[in-house]
N, C-alpha and C positions, 0 to 999 in steps of 0.2 A: 396318431401323432401329428402335431401341427408343424407346418413348415413356414419359415419366414422368407417372403419374397424380397430378397435383398434389393433388386433393381427398383421395385415399386417403393420400398422403404426409403431409398436414397432420393428418388425423384420427389417423393412426398415431403421429405425434409428440406430438400433444395427449394421447393415452392414456398415453404414457410420462411425460409432464410431470405429469399428474394422479395417476398411480400413485405418484409420488414426492414429490408435494405441493410442487413448486417454483413460485414465483411468476413463471411465464413464460407466454407465449402462443406457439403454434407459428407464427403469422404474423409475429411480430416479427423485425426485421432484427438479425442478430448484431452488426454493427458499431456499432449504437446502444446495445447493452447495457452495463451496468457490468461491471467485472472479475468481480464475484460472479456476475452473470448469465451471463457467458461461461463461467465455471467450471462452472455447472450444466449448461449445454449440452454441454460436454465430457464430463461424467459421464454424461449421458443417451446420448450417442453411443457411448461405450465399452460401456455396458450392451447397447445395441441390437445391436452387432456380435457379441455372443456369444463373445468371446475366452476362451481358457482361462487367460491371464495378463493381469492388468491392473496397470498401474503408476500409482499416484496420487501426483502430485508436489505436495505441499502443497495439497491440495484444499479445505482449510478456511480458507486464509489470509485470505480476504475475505468469509467467510460469517457470519451471525449464529448465535447459540447453537442456535436451533431448526433451522436449515438444517444446522448441523454435526451435530446428532443424527441427522438424516435420512441424511447421508453414512455415519455409523457404522452405521446399520441396513442400508444398502445393502451395505457391505463385509461385514457379518456374514452377510447373505443370500447373497452371492457365494461365501463360504467354504463354506457349507452345500451349495452346488451344485458343490463341488470345484473351484472356480475359484481359481487362485493369485493372491495380492495382494501387491505390494510397495508399501508405504505410506511415503512420504518426508514427514517433518515435523520442524519445530523445536520443536513443542509437546510436551514430555515427558509431560504428563498424558494426551495422546491415545494414546501407546504403551500405557499401562496399560489403557486401555479396549478396545483392539482387537488388540494385538500378541501373537504367540506367541514369535517370535524377534526379536532386534535385532542390527543391524550398525551400528557407529559408524565414520564416516569423519572423518578430520582431514587437511587439506592434501592431499586427493586419494587418500589411503591408508586401507586398513582397519586399524583399531587395536583393534577388538573385534568378535567375532561369537559369538553363543550364545543359549541360552534366556533369555527376559525374566524368567521366574519366578525369584526369589531374587537378582536384580540390583537393588540399591538405586538410587534416583534420584541420590544423591551419587556412586555409582560410575560411572553413565552420564556425569554432568557431568565427572568426573575423566578419563574416556576422551576426551571431547570436547575439553577444553582442555589435556590433557597434564600436568596438575599438580593437586595438592590445592587445592580452592577454599576459601580461608580466610574469605571473606566474600561473601554474596549481596548484590546491589544493594539498598540501601535509600535511599529518598528523604529527604534532609535537609530538615526543615520550614523554610520560608522565610516570614517574616512578610509578608503582602501589602502592596504599596506603593501608589503612586498608581494611579488608574484610567486605564488605557491605552485601553480600547475600551468604548463603550456603544452598543448597538443598541436602538432603540426603535420598536416597531410595524412592523417591516419586513414588506412584503407583496409577493409576486410571484405573481399569479394564473396558473394554479390550484395551483401547487405549495407556496407559502409563504403563510402567513396570520398576521399580527400576532405576529411573532417579536421578542422582547425579551430581552436578556442583557447582562451586564456582565463585563468582565475587568480585573483589576488586575495590576500588575507582580509577577512571581514566582508567579503563580497559573496552574493548569491547569483549564480548564473543559471538561467532557466533553459531547459531543453524542451522544445515543443514539437508535436507531430502526431498524426493519427496512428492507429494500430498498424504495425508494419513498417513505420517510418525509419526505425533503427535506434530509438531511444535506449531500449533495454540492451540491445546489441552493443552500443557504445559503452555503456556502463560495464558490461561483462568484459569487454576487450581491455578497458583501462584497469580493471581489477584482476586481470590475468586469468580469467576463466575461459576466454577464447583467444586464440592466437590471431594476430592481424598480419597482413601481407607486407605493409610498408607504413612508414610514419615514425615520428620521433615524439617521445614523451619526456618532458623535462619537469622535474620536481625540485623547487627551491634552487634553481639555477644549474642543476646537474642532470645530464641526460641519464635516463634509467632504462633498464630492460626488464620489464615485468613479464615473467613467464608463468607465474602462478599466483594464486591468492596470498601465499606466504610471502612472495616478493613484494606484493602490494601493501600488505600490512607493515612489513619492515620499512617501507618507503613513507608510511604515514597515511595511507588511504583506507577508507572504510566504505563498505557497501551496505546500504539498507535496501534489500531487494523488494520487488513488487509483490512477491508471494512469501510473506514472512513465515507462514506455516511450514512451507517445504524448505526454504532456503535461508530463513533469517533466524530461526530459533530451533532449539532442541525441545520440542513441546512436551516430551515425556519426562524431561528432567526438571528439577527445581529451579526457581528463578535465580537462586544464588550461583548455580553452576552456569547458567546462561550469561550472568554478568561478567564472569571471569574467564569463560572459555577461549576468548580471543587474546588473552593477556595473562596466561598462567604464570609468567615470570614474576608477576606482582604478588602472587599468593603461593609461591613455592620456593624451596630451597633444597639444593642437592637432589632434585627430583622428587621431593615429597610436598604434598599439598599442606598448606597452613590453613586449616579449617576455620580457625578463629579470625584470621585475616579475611577470609572469604565471606564469613558472616558479617563482619564489620563493613565490608564494601557493599554488600547486599543491603544492609540497613541504611547506609548513607545514601545510596543512589535511589532507594525506594522512597526515602523522605524528600530528596532534592527534586525528584521528577514526579512526586506525588502519585506514586504508583499504588493502586488499591490492591493490596494483597494481604493475606492473613499473616504471612511471614516469608522469610527467604526460602522456606521448605516447600511452599506452594509450587505445584507444577506449572510450568509456563503455559501449557495447553489449557489450563483451567481459568486463565485470566480473560477478561473481556478483550475485544480487538484493540481498543485504544490503549490499554495497559500492555498488551503484548508488543505493540509498536514501540512503546516507551522503553521496554526491556531490550528490544532489538537495537535501539539507539544507544542505550546506556552501555551496552557491551562495548561499544567503540569509544565512548567517553572514558570508560575505565582504562582502555588501551591507549588513551591520549592521542587519538588520530587527529590529524590536521586538515585532511581533505575528505569531506563526506560526499558520497555519491548517493543521493536519494532517488530511487526508481519508484 
């Protein structure tokens, strides 16, 4: 019978973590980590295994700039040790920093493969979308309207202290910070998932007391969580159910679901958000990551939320 030396295992893991300067502790439980933390654990595990080929599937999707730079350093070091690296990303600027060759997929088929040098970013985009791109998305300026949300002196010990902010109609307010800075905790507190010790939340000029997600939804708030698989979607249910689960009043009467109305809403938002799905019956968990995110957003559009918290 083999025995695991727990102390040696923890010490070995901690050395790897410190070597790559990741904000982790070897004793932490993976199930309680954020998606970014889990991403770092996967990177450490892959390096520790000593594989000759590593596949990085969007490794920086939830990492900060400094953590992303550390991933680039790791990839560069692996290549110098003659390790093969397949790096999957939607961020074209990352290709320029670490790539030698590029393969472009569209609808499950290879549409281009060759050296990255000499291939312009516009050419890569053209291969990705299958046509000349005549316009890159540019946000149309919107004059700010009425104040929708005001947070004053919100505190939740020990993670949040004296947080104040204001949001007006047509406005986007960014929350910045490294892992552990309190971004997710603030969203959870505003959405009624976690109680806070003190502070005042005002929505459309009225002080509100949000003690649960139900209260938040009634007040017009929506939360798109950082882990959509666990908290944003019912992945084992059809996308039509996911569209309407937060606003059943729109598809029910006297406590009975109107399946025709549900199918109509699913078809409408699938078309409006260009969600690639076979039909409203397709399970949410079978969609690609980007299409899952669209469904997670559409759920709140159907519910006519006015304040969106994107984590």
